[in-house]
N, C-alpha and C positions, 0 to 999 in steps of 0.2 A: 537556582535560576528562576523558581517560582517565589522565593521569599523575597529576594533582593530585584527582579524584576529584569535581570539579564535575557539578553537574547542568546541564542548558539553559541557565536564567535567569541562573545565578551566572555561568557562561563568557560570556552575553551581556552582562552587566554590565562584567564585566573588559574585555573587548574596546571596548564603547562608551566605557569610561572614557580607555582608551588612544587610540582612534579614535573620535570623537564622530559623525563622518560617514558611519558603518559602517551599512547597512542591508540586512540579510539576507532575501532573497525568502522567501515561505512556502514555496514549495518546497525550498529549503535548509534552512529550519526544521524541515519536517516528517520532512525524511533525517536531522537531526541530531537529532532528536527519536527517531524509529527507530531509528537506531544506539545512542543512550542506553538505549533500552529493550531491546537485545538484550545487554547488559552488554560494549558496545564492541566487536564482533566480528561480523562476517555470518554469521548462523544461518540458512541456508535451510530450517529446519524450522519456524520461529517464524510463528505465523500471520500478526503485521502485515507479515512481510517477504514472504510470501505475496501479503498484500493490495496491496502496495507494488506487488509484480512486475503484480498484476492491473491497477494503477492505469495502469501504465506501458502495455500492452496498450489498454487503454480509449483512454489519449489517443492512442496512433499509429492507432486506429480513428478517432475523430474527425478526427483532422487529416487524415490522407491516404486514407480510406476502405477500406484493407486492413490486414491483419495479417499479419506473417513468421510462418509456421508453425514456424520454429526457437523463435519465443519462448515456446510451449509447451511443457509440461513432456513429457518422452518415458516411455512405459512400458519398463520393465525389458526387455533382451533375454532375459534369462535363465528359463524358464518354469517352474523350482522356484521362485525367489523370487517372481515372478509370482503364481503359486500361493496363496504364503503370505499373500498382502496381499489386504484386501477390495477387490473389484472392482465396478466399476460397469459394467453394460452397458445397451445399447443395447434396449429393449422389442420392438423390429421385427426388429432382424437379429442381437442379442445378441453383436454386435462389444463388445469391451472398450474403455472412453472414456477410463476415469480410475480410480485405485485411491484408497487412502484417504489415502497422502500427499500428492494433488492436491487434495484438499478444504480448504478454510478456513474452522474449525470458528467460529461467530457471537462467542464470548466473544473480547472483546479488539478485534472489529473497529469497533465503535460509539466506543468511546473516540477511534481514530484520525479517525473522521469528523468528531465533535467539536473535536476538537483542530487538525485542518486548519482547519475554520469558524473557530476562535480566532483563530491567525494572519491568517486572509483578513480579519477585523473588526478587528483590529490594525493591518495594512496599511492598511484605507481610512480608520479614525482618521487616520493620519499623511499620507496624500494626499488631495489635494481630492476631495470628493466626487462621484460620478456622479449626472447626475439620472435615468438610465435605469434603470426599475423592475426590468429583466431581470439587471443587476447587483448589485442588492439582494436578490434570492431566494437564499436557501440552497440549496447543491448535497447533495442526498440523496442517496445512491445505495441500492439494495436489489436482492440477487439472489436468485434460486432457481434449484433446478435440477428439471426435471420428465421424466419420461419415462423415468426412470433406476431402475435397481433392484441389489441387491447380490447 
């Protein structure tokens, strides 16, 4: 994709032409679109990448019931650098919880949700349908931060 300047649909068509039995799963397709959206390089400041990491933490929570603290972003150790960033503190204890770098802007997040849902629907069309209504309900996620001030 990167070398030939192809988009995800074009690369998938070429792949299926050479190997018709290939059926990439929805998770791989979402990561492939994310990689293309980030201009074929990992950009840790990209909102879609931050959302991807958040999705990974949420998946670990759902599967295991706990999350490794190392999964979260760390605050800068340098107090001068920390002072330059917008900080969000707990209203009760005033401890710094996160900085502006840890916030995921709302622009772009919705596109990823709908894109993931589109691949899920395509996969369901290619596989035998399930009769369980829970499988047919769209996954929607929303999050809000409350109790924080800058």
